[in-house]
N, C-alpha and C positions, 0 to 999 in steps of 0.2 A: 208417898211415892214407891217407896224400895217395894213393899208390899202388893203395889199393882203392876209394876215390871214385873218381881216373881212369878204372878199370875197369869199377865200375860206369854210369858216364856213358858208356862207350863202346857200354856193351851196349845200354845203352837207345838208341843211335844206329843201332843193328842191328836194332832190331828194325821187327817193320813197322807203320805209325801204323794207329790205330785208325780202321775204320769210322764213317764218319759220315752217316749215310742219316738219310730223310726221315722223321719221323711214319709211322705204320703206315696210315694211314687216308688216306681221301679223295684228292683229287687235289692235288698238288704240283709246283711245279719247283725242280731243285736245278739249283745251276750249277755247271759243272764248270772254268770258265775263264773268269775276268771279264775276265783282259788283252787286251792288243791283239797285234800281230806282233812287240813287242819280247822278247827274253828275260829281259831283266832286271828287275826286282823284284817275284819271287817269287808270279808270276802265270800260269795257266795262257792259253793263246789262246781263243778262242770253242770254247763246247761247254754244252750242256745236258743236263738226264734230264725227262721227264715221267714222274712217279711216280702210279701209280693203284693204289690199295688194296695197297700196299706191292711194289712191283712195277715196277720202270722198265720202260716201255712204250717210250719216243717217244725216239729221242734224234737231237739237233737240233745240228748242227753238228760236227767232231771234230778240231781243232786242235793245237798242238803241246802237251803234259804231259797235254791232255786222257782221255786215257790212265789216266796214273799217279789221276790225279782221278776216274775211272771207277772204278778200283779202290780207293779208299779210301772212295766213296761206298756200299761192299757194291752196287754192283747187277750182273747178273749178264746176260750176252748171250744165253742161250737165250732170255730174257724179251720184249725186245725186239719191239716188230710191226713197227716201221718206224725208218729213218734218214730226214731231213730237212735239205737242205742248204738254207743260204741260198745261198751264194756257191761257187764251187771255187776260188778262192783259197786259198796254202799256209797261210794265219793260220785256215780254217773244215774244211781235210780232213787237216790231215800225220798225224795218227795211225789213222786208217780201215784202214789196213792193220794195225798193233796189234791193234788191234778184232776185225778177219779173223783173224788168229792166235790169237786168243786163243778166240774163239766156238768157231774147231776143237777147240782144246782139251778145250775144255768140252764139248765134246759136243754142240751146238746142232747138233738133228734136222730145222728146217723152213724155209724159204727164208728169206729177209731182201731185202724192199723197200727198193731206196734211192731216194730223190726229189730232183731237184733241176736246175736251170736250164738251157734249152735252151742251144747254140752260138751263135756268132756267128764274126767273122773273128778276133776277138781272145782265144777262149777256146772248150775242147771246152766238146759236149755232157756232159752226166751220163752218156751210155749209152758214148762214146767214152770220159770221162775213165777210168769202171770200168775198160772195158777196155783201156787204157794200164797200168794198173797188173797186170790180175791176167787179162790173156789168154795163155791155157796155151802159146802158143809167142810169141807180140811183149812179150808185158807185162813191167813191171819187178821184178815178183813172179810171176812165172810157175812157180815151186814151188806157188805157192797155187789156180792155175789150174784144179783140179776144182771151183773154186764159181759157173765161167761153162760146164762143159762139159756139154753135157745128156747124153752116155754117160756120164758119171760116174757110180759109185754109190752118191755120199755123200748125204743128204735135205739138207746143209746148200748152198742156194745163192745168190747176189744177183742180184738182181732187179732191174738200174735201168732208170729210168724218166726220159725228158723229162719236164720240167716247161713247158707254152707255152702263151701267150695265145690262145684261141679264137679264128681268124678271123671276120672280120664276115660273115654271110650279102649277098646281093647284093639289095639293099632293107630292111636291116635294121641299127638300130643295133649295135656291139661293147656284147656286154655290161657291164655294169659289174662291180665287183670284190663287190661285196655280193651279186651273182647269179650269182658265181663257184660251178660244183658241187664236190663233195669231193674230190681229190684220192686222197684214202685212206680208207676206212671200214671200219673193222674193229665190231668188236661191243664195246668197249669204248668207241671213241674213233673223232671221225674231223677229217681235216684238209682244207683249204681250203690253196690260193695263191695268191699277187698279182702277176705277175710287173712287176717292175721293171729298171728300169738303174740300176746303181752305175760311175762311176769308167767308162764304156762297156763294162763288162760285163754280162749277161744276170744277174739278181737274183731273190731271190724272198722276199717277207715270206708269214707263215706266220700262219693262224689252227686252232689245235687245240679243237675240243669233246669234253668230258670229264664225264659225272655234274655236266651242266645247268651248268659254268661254260667260261669261256673265255680262253683267253691266246695273245697275239700277240707273234710272232719279230719284229721291226721291222728289225732291222737300220741300218744308216745310209741306204739312201734312205727316208727318211719326207718329202719336199716332192711326191711323187708325186699330182698332180689328185683321183682315185681314191682313195686310201687310207681317207682320212676316213669312207667308207662303211663302207671291206674293214674298218678296224679298230673299227667304231663297237659301243662298251654293253661293250668287250671289260672282263672281271674284270682282267686283269693284262694290261700292257704292256709288253715286255723290249726299251727303246733304248739304241742305242750313245750312250757317252757318248766319242764318240774327240774332240775337237774345243773347243778353249773357244768363250768367243763372241766372243773380241777375236784370232780368229785369221787370217790374212792369206786373202784371199781364194783363190788358190790352193790351198794348203791346205782351207777349208771347203768347197769347191766340190763335193765328194764325200760330204762328213757331213754330218747336221743336229747344227747348235749347239744351245743349252740351250735358247734361245727359240722357236726348232720344234719341238721336241717339247715343249715346254709350252705352247704353241697346239693341238697337235693332239688330245695329252690332252685338252685341254679341251673344245676343239671334239668329239671325238668319246665325251666321255662315258666316260673310261678310271677306272677304281676304282680300279688300284692302278699305281705307274709304278715302275720297275725299270731303274737305269742301270748297262749293261757297258759289257764291251771298253774298259777305262778304260786309257789309255795315257799316255805321257811326257806330253804334253799338257796332259792334266785332273787329273792324280793331285794332289794336296792344293792342289787348285781350286774343292774340295767344296762350301765355302761360298761363294765367287761363282755359280759354276751354279746351286747351290741357291736362291739370292736373285732371280734371273732366271726362276727353274722358278715360284717362286710367285710370281711377278707375275702367271703365266700360268694357273696350274693350284693349287687347292684341295686335292687329293687325296693321298695318299697315297707321299710318296715315299721310296725306298730305294736309297744306293751301296750292288752287289755284291762281295762277295768269293770267291773261290774253297770251293765247297760248302757256299755258303749257300741254306736251302729257303726257298720262299716260296708262299705257299696261297692261292689265288686267291678 
């Protein structure tokens, strides 16, 4: 009997996990990865899906482990309209080759635009980054190089784009974040970006508008002076809970602590706040962080876990 129980248990372990999809109606955000760069803790690194009427239309970041969560979510790479990257660090991009390989296997038959930060001295641009991965002669994954080869016959192509701040015209002030034109505009949604700097590297804060709802992926860099205008009135703000309020200055510098997140959410009139990118520095300190957030912000607050769904 004991042997039978063990056999059944092993069989269950071998079965794939059931899909954990969001509801099939309206707009929802699903968290693929709620963790940080650490591999411990059973959390995938940053990754999010925006579902519209039951289909995964936008992928925001795709760090380590997010590819498995993509499958567990029941998402189909053929449905994606765009990939939006907030940063090009490993914890946000590691699983992109897995996504591309899977989409080729699934028979995706249309181009996939990828939007991300422009480069600087310490980081490549998104265009250079994608080419370094998939260029057919020099790329790390050159066996997938047809996705960048305009002469290849397959319809599935990667189309990378650098998103940079618009230069100020002579005699005119630079446009504020709230006046930024959409980076991507399709029949189902539009996405705008506010360029920011995180830890000396270019980064983007994304705002997605779909079916009358607005979702902001704020990341870490939430202390930029113009961001309040850009995120104002959003139905859902996803912010990174990477550092505790008591973190040392050096650790805290590139990240927004709970007090800053709460203040921005209050001043910008955010309707719902989700804390993701939960690291060893903040896991287990949720009550402490919640108390600090509540001093600033009275709206709905949630701490994200992998595969959670949130309706804006």
